[in-house]
C-alpha positions, 0 to 999 in steps of 0.5 A: 715770130714762132716759138720755133725761131724762138728756139733757133735764135737762142741757139744761135746767140749760144753759137755766137758765145762760144765762137767769141769765147774761143777767139779770146782765149786763142787771144790770151794764151797766145799772148803767153797769159798762161805760164807753168813752171817746174824745177830742173832735175839734179844733177846737172850735167857739165858741158864745157866752162860755166855752162851745165845741161838739163832736162825739164819736164815740161807738163802740158795739159791737152797736149792736142790742142796746147804745147809750149815752144821749144825753139831757141836761139834763132827765128822764134826764142823759147820764151823759156826762163831759168829761175835760181831761187825763185830769181829769173836768171839775169843772162837771159837767153844766150848764145851756147858759146857766150854760156860757155865762155862768160856764163854770168847767168846765161841760158838757151832752151834747145830741142828740149835741153836747157844749157843755163850757168849760175848768177854767181858762175859757180857749181849749180851741183854744189851751190845749194840753190833751186833751179827752176822754169818757167814756160808759156802754154800756147795753142797749136796754130793749127787749131787756132786756125781752125777756129778763125776758118768756124768763124769766118763760115759761120760768118759767111752763112749768117748764123752769127755776127760781132754785133748781136744775135741773128734770127732766122728772119734777119739773113737779109740783113745780115748779108747786107753787113757781111758783104758791104766793102772793107769798112774804114774806122771812124777818124778820130778812132783811126788817130787816137789808137795811132797817137796811142802807139805812137806814144808808147813807142816814143817813151819807150826808147826815151826812157832806154836812151836816158838809161843807156846814154851810149850805144851798144859797141859791136865789132863793126863799130870801130870802121863806123866810127873813125871816118867820122874822127879822121875825115869830118864832113865826109866821113867815108874809109876805104872799106866804109861807105859813108851813109851811117858815119854820117848820121852819127855825125849829125847826132853828135852835132846836133845833141853834143854827145854819144846820147846824140846817136841814139836819138837820131836813130830814135828819131828816124825810126820812128819817123819813116815808120809814121811816113810809111803807115800815112801813106799807106792810109791815104793812097789805100785806105786801110786803117787797120793795117796802117796800124798794125804796120805801125806796131809791128815796126815800131816794137820789132824786136830785131830792129830794136836791137840794131836802134841801140847799137852802133851799126848800118842795118838800123840806118838801112831799114830807115830808108828802105822804110821812106823809099816803101812809103814814098814808092806807095804814094806814087801809085796815087801820083804816078807822073810826079817829078818831085816825087820820082826825084825824092825816090831816088834821092832816098834810094841813093841815100841806101846805097850810101849806108849798105851797097846791098841796096843797089838792087834798088836801081832796078826796082824803081825801074820796074815800078815806073814800067809798072805805073806807065803799064796801068796808065792811059797812053796820054800819060805815059810820055810824064810818067816815063820822064818821072822814071828816068829823073828816079833813076838818074837821081840814083845814078848822079848820086852815084857818080859823085860818090865814086868821084869822091873815093877818086879824090881820096884813095885814087880810084874810082870805086864804092868801097875797097871792100869788094875782094875782102868781101868775095874771099869771105864767102867763097874762099874754101873755092880757091883754086890752089892749082890755078896759075895766079899767087902760086907761092901763096896758095902753097902756104895756104893749102893745109889750111885750106884743105883742113877748113873745107874738111871740117868746117864746110863739109858740114855747112859752116862758114867762118869768114872773118876768119878768112879774111881778118883772123878772128879766132874763136875756142873751134878755130884755135883748137883746130888752126892753133893762131894760124889764118888765111889772114895771116898767111896773106900778110906774110905774103905780102912782107915777102915781097916787100909789098906795103900792107895795105887795105888795097893790096889786100883787097886786090888779092882776095878778090883775085883768088875769089875770081879765079874760085869761082871760074874753076868751080861754077857748078859748086859756087852756083849750087852754094848760091842756091843754098843760100838763097832757100836759107836767106828766104827761110831764115832770114825773114823775122830774122831776130837776135838773141836777146831783148836788147835793150834790157835788164839782163844786157847791161853788163855788155853795156858796161863792157862797151862803155869801156870800149867806147872809152878806149876809142875815144882816148886811143883816137886822141893819142892818149891810151894811157889816160885810161887811168883816171877821169881827170887825166881822161878829159884833160887828155881829150880837151885839147882834141880837134872838133870831130873828135870833141863830139864823143868826149861825154863825162858818161864815156870818160867814167865821171859819171855813172850810167843811169842804170847804176841807180837801184831806182832806174835799174826796177823802172827798167826791169818793169819797163821790159817787161811791159814791152815783152807782153806788148812784143811777143803777141806781135812776134806771132803775128809776124812770123805768121804773116807769111801763111795769111799772106799765102791765103790772100794769094790764094783769095785773089784767083777768085774769079769775079771780084776784081776791082781797081784798088785790089788791082792796086793793092795786089801790084804794090804787094808784087812790087815789094815782093819783087823787090825782096827776091831781087835782095835775096838773090844778090846776097845769095850770090855774094854773102854765100856765109853770112848769116841772115842777119842782114835780112833786117835791113828789108823786114819793112819790105817783107811785113808790107808784101804780106800786108798787102798781100792779105789786104788784097785777097780780102777785097777780091774775096770781098767783092767776089761776095758781094757779087754772089750775095747780091744776086742771092739775097736780090740786093743791088751790088756795093760799088767797087 
């Protein structure tokens, strides 16, 4: 080797060190390793209630390259902390209304302004304490993409390699390594990584389940709990299908107490995620994608919030995860009748949890249509039979579900909530000059006209106010205590009609359908805006705080009190809330389903584990470790659509097709169609709802993005193998 080549080799080694050092810096910066702090300038501007506002001086070095997050409640939390005398405020990132009304150290950073309250709700201008902010400094995405592109170009040119320097005479060997198919991880390394992620996620959940013992109570909790207590083994009601209530009952029965609800959630989330990730590895042999999805799904902030709440979103997520895993397996076993039956059963149970999963009926038909399209003619008959079996299992399950509703409530329905749902979202389109219910519309006119003028005209909808009469500070100021729901009840009373869910649902449905027919263009515009809103804000939708978390324990104390009230009210002894002894005496003779809710912690005989200082300190350490893990994963989750778009572009490269790549692209297309169909359904039915219902299909969205990336990599890799084989006279690798 000549001195000239040695000099060139040295420069190549220097380029390699620079590139990999830069990439390590990117990883460190985007994991929040670099933080800065600064004092909030006084005086603080009073906002309302307990809330005060200040504009922090955010100093960022190397501004063209670095930035600090400035988003607040929504898709990406600001990750800006407010400290009071050096101690982080315990309320965490909180919605503005909660800061105003409750305070307690809540804060939010939005568009450069910090809105916060002191820890004891005192005036921060007068209490003598020092308030500072602490924020991470991150690398601009464009810089990160530029570094990644530079590394990719260097690899493509054979200039550098993660395994060591490459001299100018080693280009042929570099090309051979570069153009090799996407490698599989050694099995021991894969399973060791898999076990590490799984053990960490399980330990995190078991810790918080032990600490909390009882789920957080949501506004919808009573509607899921009451059917369990009232109906035993068939826990559905007029407004709620029975999926979530059945899982609540199963958890209570297996673990003999409310902690069983949390354990059931933990077990089903972990099991369904493991099943999906193993299915991906088994069918597609994507080890890295399998591990990434395992980490993303088990440490997803939004999903964990619902896992510890009494809401149906997490149960629906579990069944979407199972459905996705079975659908992936069906690409290898296209004509399997048992697999088709399992797909149909899982899809039905998802509908039993959330009727919006009805989109899985056409999705299942499309799935087996794709299988028939890609199969040889000899297997078409059995594949068609499998598709009919899958769709038939869903239809049979729905028939049984509607028959049960008929037996209990006298109608073939899934629920009597369709009218409530429709009116809550299109109530502002009510045809006040229409022929239906003229007397009712006369009373509704001033409310709805003011609602259109002050709320809908600015894109704000209040669905709960329309159908349930729920009020907040703004609605109380504008409407006092009036609401369409209250007007509806007064109308039924004046007609001597018994006030029932069925009667209200029928009127709401009639008004909604008439309003849609009277304003079809406006309705379709609204649907279009809703669809765009769901696509823009639904992916990666997160709640405003980390829950479970030390800063959310006060909220959990209130949940315990509400849980206690629910149990004693259902036992017919609301007055027994005065003491533990009277509470236990009141529920001692309760019938079987209600006894399952009776627990020493719920009834106040024992304090929750987090009341112990040592457990609280441990909770803070566990939560800090969780944030360090989940924040980089959250950034990856948010960037996944961009990576997926690049993958789709790469799929257009000519000459790179292979059976494995085509199957991967078909899977990505199928799950993408499922997500689009779900968004279309919500856009027509849930116009005014926030995009939180998209949390149900985040697993499908993540899977779609991951598969699109892998399809693009396979296509590009196959094209490079062919081109590289010609360039370096290498024998082409098998597809």
